[in-house]
Each structure stands twice: as C-alpha cells, then as structure tokens.
LOLUM-296689 format. One record per residue: residue in three letters; x, y, z negated of N, C-alpha, C in turn. Coordinates in steps of 0.2 Angstrom, whole numbers, padded with zeros to 4 digits, always signed. Example, Ala and Ser with C-alpha at 12.3 -4.5 7.8 and 13.67 -1.06 7.14 Angstrom:
ALA+0066-0028-0039+0062-0022-0039+0066-0016-0039 SER+0064-0011-0035+0068-0005-0036+0064+0000-0039 
This chain:
MET+0148+0264-0998+0146+0269-1000+0139+0270-1005 ILE+0140+0275-1009+0133+0274-1015+0130+0280-1012 THR+0122+0279-1012+0117+0285-1009+0117+0288-1015 VAL+0117+0296-1014+0115+0299-1019+0111+0305-1013 VAL+0105+0307-1018+0100+0312-1013+0100+0317-1018 ASP+0096+0322-1014+0096+0329-1016+0089+0327-1021 TYR+0088+0331-1025+0082+0332-1031+0076+0330-1028 ASP+0073+0325-1029+0064+0324-1027+0059+0326-1033 SER+0055+0329-1030+0050+0331-1034+0045+0327-1036 ALA+0045+0321-1033+0041+0315-1036+0044+0311-1039 TRP+0050+0312-1041+0054+0306-1048+0050+0307-1054 PRO+0049+0314-1058+0043+0314-1063+0037+0309-1062 ARG+0034+0309-1056+0027+0307-1057+0029+0299-1057 ARG+0033+0298-1053+0035+0290-1053+0038+0288-1059 PHE+0041+0291-1064+0042+0289-1071+0036+0290-1075 GLU+0030+0295-1073+0025+0295-1078+0020+0287-1077 ALA+0022+0287-1070+0016+0280-1069+0021+0274-1072 LEU+0026+0274-1073+0030+0269-1077+0031+0268-1084 ARG+0030+0275-1087+0029+0276-1095+0020+0274-1096 GLN+0017+0276-1091+0009+0274-1093+0009+0266-1092 GLU+0011+0262-1089+0012+0256-1088+0014+0253-1095 TYR+0021+0256-1095+0024+0253-1100+0021+0253-1109 ALA+0019+0259-1109+0015+0261-1113+0008+0256-1117 ARG+0004+0256-1109-0001+0253-1109+0001+0244-1113 ALA+0005+0242-1109+0009+0235-1110+0011+0233-1117 MET+0015+0238-1120+0018+0238-1125+0011+0239-1132 ALA+0007+0242-1131+0002+0244-1133-0004+0236-1135 ALA-0004+0235-1131-0009+0228-1129-0006+0223-1132 ALA+0001+0222-1133+0005+0218-1137+0006+0219-1145 GLY+0003+0224-1146+0004+0227-1153+0014+0229-1155 VAL+0016+0231-1150+0022+0233-1150+0021+0240-1152 PRO+0026+0243-1158+0026+0248-1159+0033+0251-1156 VAL+0030+0259-1152+0036+0262-1147+0036+0269-1148 VAL+0044+0270-1151+0045+0278-1155+0046+0282-1150 ALA+0046+0280-1143+0046+0286-1136+0046+0278-1130 ILE+0046+0284-1125+0048+0281-1117+0050+0286-1115 GLU+0058+0286-1112+0061+0291-1110+0064+0293-1103 HIS+0062+0296-1099+0065+0298-1093+0072+0301-1094 VAL+0077+0297-1093+0085+0297-1092+0087+0296-1085 GLY+0093+0298-1085+0097+0297-1079+0097+0303-1075 SER+0100+0303-1070+0100+0309-1065+0093+0313-1062 THR+0089+0306-1062+0081+0309-1059+0078+0311-1065 SER+0079+0313-1070+0076+0316-1076+0077+0323-1075 VAL+0084+0324-1073+0085+0332-1073+0083+0337-1066 PRO+0079+0339-1067+0075+0344-1061+0083+0347-1057 GLY+0080+0347-1051+0087+0350-1046+0094+0346-1045 LEU+0094+0340-1048+0101+0338-1049+0099+0331-1043 ALA+0105+0331-1038+0106+0326-1034+0105+0320-1038 ALA+0104+0314-1036+0105+0307-1041+0104+0301-1033 LYS+0107+0296-1037+0104+0289-1035+0096+0289-1036 PRO+0093+0287-1031+0086+0287-1032+0083+0283-1035 ILE+0085+0281-1042+0083+0275-1046+0079+0280-1053 ILE+0074+0278-1054+0070+0280-1060+0074+0276-1066 ASP+0077+0280-1073+0078+0275-1076+0075+0277-1083 CYS+0072+0272-1086+0068+0273-1091+0071+0271-1097 ASP+0071+0273-1103+0072+0269-1111+0066+0270-1113 ILE+0065+0263-1117+0058+0261-1120+0061+0259-1129 VAL+0061+0266-1132+0065+0268-1137+0061+0264-1143 VAL+0063+0260-1147+0061+0256-1153+0064+0255-1159 ALA+0062+0253-1163+0064+0251-1171+0069+0245-1169 PRO+0074+0244-1174+0078+0237-1173+0074+0230-1173 ALA+0069+0232-1176+0064+0225-1177+0061+0223-1173 ASP+0060+0230-1167+0054+0228-1163+0056+0228-1155 VAL+0064+0225-1155+0068+0224-1149+0065+0218-1146 GLU+0066+0213-1149+0063+0207-1145+0055+0207-1143 SER+0052+0208-1147+0044+0210-1144+0044+0214-1138 ALA+0047+0221-1138+0047+0225-1133+0050+0221-1126 ALA+0056+0217-1128+0058+0213-1122+0053+0208-1119 ALA+0051+0204-1124+0044+0199-1120+0040+0202-1118 VAL+0038+0209-1120+0034+0212-1116+0035+0214-1108 LEU+0041+0216-1109+0045+0218-1101+0044+0210-1096 VAL+0046+0204-1100+0048+0198-1098+0041+0197-1093 GLY+0035+0197-1099+0029+0199-1096+0026+0199-1090 LEU+0030+0206-1090+0028+0211-1084+0031+0208-1077 GLY+0036+0202-1078+0040+0201-1073+0046+0203-1073 PHE+0048+0207-1078+0056+0209-1078+0061+0202-1082 ARG+0068+0203-1078+0071+0194-1082+0078+0200-1086 PRO+0077+0197-1092+0082+0199-1097+0090+0200-1094 LEU+0094+0203-1094+0100+0204-1093+0105+0203-1100 GLY+0103+0207-1105+0107+0208-1111+0108+0215-1112 GLU+0114+0216-1116+0117+0222-1118+0121+0225-1112 LEU+0125+0220-1109+0127+0223-1102+0135+0227-1105 GLY+0136+0226-1111+0144+0230-1113+0140+0236-1118 ILE+0133+0239-1118+0132+0244-1122+0128+0243-1127 PRO+0131+0243-1133+0127+0242-1140+0120+0245-1140 GLN+0116+0241-1141+0110+0241-1144+0106+0245-1138 ARG+0107+0242-1132+0103+0244-1126+0103+0239-1124 TRP+0099+0236-1122+0095+0229-1117+0093+0232-1111 ALA+0097+0228-1106+0095+0229-1098+0089+0225-1096 PHE+0087+0224-1091+0081+0222-1088+0082+0220-1080 LYS+0082+0216-1076+0081+0216-1069+0073+0218-1066 GLU+0073+0223-1064+0066+0224-1062+0063+0219-1057 PRO+0056+0217-1057+0054+0215-1051+0052+0217-1046 ALA+0051+0214-1039+0051+0216-1034+0048+0223-1032 ARG+0042+0224-1037+0035+0229-1036+0040+0235-1037 LEU+0043+0234-1042+0046+0240-1046+0054+0243-1043 THR+0054+0238-1039+0062+0240-1035+0063+0249-1035 GLY+0071+0250-1037+0070+0257-1038+0070+0260-1044 THR+0070+0256-1050+0069+0258-1056+0075+0253-1059 SER+0075+0257-1065+0080+0254-1072+0076+0255-1078 THR+0076+0249-1080+0072+0249-1088+0076+0245-1092 TYR+0076+0250-1098+0081+0248-1104+0075+0247-1110 VAL+0077+0242-1116+0074+0242-1122+0080+0245-1126 ILE+0080+0251-1129+0084+0255-1132+0083+0255-1141 VAL+0088+0256-1144+0086+0256-1153+0087+0264-1155 GLU+0079+0266-1159+0078+0272-1159+0085+0276-1162 GLY+0089+0282-1162+0093+0282-1165+0101+0280-1164 SER+0101+0276-1160+0106+0271-1157+0112+0277-1154 LEU+0119+0275-1154+0123+0279-1150+0120+0280-1142 SER+0118+0274-1141+0118+0273-1134+0110+0279-1130 LEU+0106+0278-1134+0100+0283-1134+0104+0290-1135 ARG+0107+0290-1138+0109+0298-1138+0114+0300-1134 ASN+0118+0295-1131+0121+0298-1125+0118+0298-1119 HIS+0112+0295-1119+0107+0296-1114+0103+0304-1114 LEU+0102+0305-1119+0097+0311-1121+0102+0317-1120 CYS+0108+0316-1122+0112+0321-1122+0114+0324-1113 VAL+0115+0318-1112+0116+0319-1104+0111+0323-1101 ARG+0104+0319-1102+0100+0324-1099+0098+0332-1100 ASP+0098+0331-1106+0097+0336-1111+0102+0343-1108 VAL+0109+0342-1109+0113+0347-1108+0112+0348-1100 LEU+0114+0344-1097+0111+0346-1088+0104+0348-1087 ARG+0098+0348-1089+0094+0350-1089+0095+0359-1091 SER+0098+0360-1097+0100+0366-1099+0105+0371-1095 SER+0110+0367-1093+0116+0371-1091+0117+0370-1082 ALA+0115+0374-1078+0114+0376-1073+0123+0374-1070 ALA+0126+0376-1074+0136+0376-1071+0135+0369-1072 LEU+0135+0366-1076+0137+0359-1078+0132+0354-1074 ARG+0127+0356-1072+0122+0352-1068+0125+0352-1060 GLU+0127+0358-1059+0129+0360-1051+0137+0355-1050 GLU+0141+0356-1055+0149+0353-1056+0146+0345-1056 TYR+0141+0343-1058+0139+0336-1058+0137+0334-1053 ALA+0133+0338-1050+0131+0337-1043+0135+0335-1039 ALA+0140+0340-1040+0146+0340-1033+0150+0335-1034 VAL+0152+0333-1040+0155+0326-1041+0153+0321-1038 LYS+0147+0320-1040+0143+0313-1038+0142+0313-1032 LYS+0142+0317-1028+0141+0319-1021+0147+0317-1017 ARG+0154+0319-1021+0160+0317-1018+0163+0309-1018 VAL+0161+0308-1025+0163+0301-1026+0159+0296-1023 ALA+0151+0297-1022+0147+0292-1020+0149+0293-1013 ALA+0152+0296-1009+0155+0296-1001+0159+0293-1001 THR+0165+0291-1006+0172+0289-1006+0172+0282-1010 ALA+0167+0280-1014+0167+0273-1019+0165+0268-1015 ALA+0171+0263-1016+0170+0256-1013+0163+0253-1016 ASP+0161+0255-1022+0155+0250-1024+0153+0255-1032 ILE+0149+0253-1033+0145+0257-1040+0151+0258-1046 ASP+0153+0252-1046+0160+0253-1051+0165+0259-1050 GLU+0167+0259-1045+0172+0265-1042+0167+0271-1044 TYR+0161+0272-1042+0157+0277-1042+0158+0278-1050 GLY+0156+0275-1056+0156+0276-1061+0162+0278-1064 ARG+0167+0277-1061+0174+0280-1065+0175+0285-1062 GLY+0171+0287-1056+0175+0295-1052+0169+0300-1057 LYS+0164+0298-1060+0161+0302-1065+0162+0303-1070 ASN+0165+0299-1073+0168+0300-1079+0172+0305-1083 ALA+0174+0309-1080+0178+0315-1084+0173+0319-1086 VAL+0167+0320-1080+0163+0326-1079+0157+0324-1085 LEU+0157+0317-1086+0151+0315-1090+0156+0316-1097 GLN+0161+0318-1099+0165+0316-1106+0165+0324-1108 ARG+0165+0329-1102+0162+0336-1103+0156+0337-1106 ILE+0152+0332-1102+0145+0335-1103+0143+0332-1109 LEU+0144+0325-1113+0144+0326-1119+0147+0329-1125 ALA+0152+0331-1123+0157+0337-1126+0152+0342-1129 ALA+0149+0347-1123+0145+0351-1123+0139+0351-1126 GLY+0137+0342-1127+0131+0343-1130+0132+0340-1136 GLY+0137+0342-1139+0139+0339-1148+0141+0334-1148 MET+0142+0330-1144+0145+0322-1146+0153+0324-1148 SER+0154+0319-1154+0162+0320-1156+0166+0318-1152 GLU+0174+0318-1153+0177+0315-1151+0175+0306-1152 ALA+0175+0306-1157+0176+0299-1160+0169+0294-1154 GLU+0163+0299-1154+0156+0295-1152+0159+0296-1144 ARG+0161+0299-1142+0164+0300-1134+0168+0295-1133 ALA+0173+0293-1137+0178+0288-1137+0175+0281-1137 SER+0170+0281-1140+0165+0273-1141+0162+0275-1135 ILE+0159+0279-1133+0153+0278-1126+0157+0276-1120 ASP+0165+0279-1120+0169+0278-1116+0174+0272-1115 GLY+0173+0267-1122+0176+0263-1123+0172+0256-1121 ASN+0165+0257-1120+0160+0252-1120+0162+0247-1114 GLN+0163+0241-1114+0166+0236-1111+0159+0232-1105 VAL+0158+0237-1102+0152+0237-1096+0156+0230-1091 PRO+0151+0226-1090+0155+0221-1085+0153+0226-1078 SER+0158+0221-1074+0158+0225-1066+0151+0221-1063 HIS+0147+0225-1058+0143+0224-1056+0143+0217-1052 LYS+0150+0216-1050+0151+0211-1046+0149+0205-1051 GLU+0150+0206-1059+0149+0201-1062+0141+0198-1065 LEU+0137+0202-1062+0131+0204-1065+0127+0197-1061 PRO+0123+0195-1065+0119+0190-1062+0114+0194-1058 ARG+0111+0190-1052+0107+0193-1047+0101+0192-1047 
C-alpha cells in the first residue's frame, strides 16, 4: 500500500525552506539557476498526495554538472537520469527525508511535463478531483510504487493533453524507460 494523504497546508512552507537552502548553496558555488520549482502533487493546493516534496532545480545544460556537485556537497547521492532524459535524480540525505530533488534542464520535455501537470491541476478543479480519486484508489490497492505509477497513467495522459502537450510529447513521456524501484540503488 502507498500512503496518500489529504493536502497539508505546511507543504508550501517546507518547499520554500528547501528552495532557500538550494538557492543559497547554488549561489555560494556560483552556479546560475533558472528557477527552483515546487512540482508534484504537494505543489497543488487541495490535492491529496504522497507526503513528499518534489523540487526541480532548473539550470542550463552547461550547468548540470555544477548543480549536481552542489547537491552532492549538501549530502545528496546522485542516481542519474533514471530513464527520464535531462532530469537527474538524487537520493536525499537523512535530514531531508520526505523530499525528492532533481536537477533538470530548462526547456526540456521533462520539465515541461512537471510544470504542465502542476499548472493544469492548479487550474482545473475537475481534473484535480479526478486525479485525487484515482491516486487514493490506486494507492489503496497497489502492491508497490511501480504499480501505483502505472495506475495513474491514464489520468496523467489526460492532464497532459488538457495542458496542451502534443500526442508525440505525451507518447515520449509515456515511453520513458524508468527502472523499477526494486532496481534502484538504496
């Protein structure tokens, strides 16, 4: 079973603390950052979510390695792209349990995917309610996080379509070869 909880008004404050920490560390290292975005379900007011704060640190392609080095300096362990082009994942240090942090290339399909889902769900009560219902239903029966992700796919495709993503873009996102969580390093 996957834990999905009702929206928590503390999530934006938790993101803001992370954003400030990351911004200070990147600035101290001289790494230019385009944006630090709160993405994922916790970024959508009123949406039920796994209680994990997702952060995208958006950089130019030339700054990916430098941004990744800053995160390593903060105690993160790099995990690579994990099947999602131009988005690098990191295992958080114990002090940041309950967060997922990514370095992501500005303008990339991966970033546009995250922002599209967030922005559509912020603006469409009907899709937000449908997505919450699907998340809760699938979370209650999914054997693992991989099954949970598959169970949400159809509604996510509708959300991306509502946000203007083309059929080719949606197919590309759907076709990402994300490894099973059982295959990920711990």
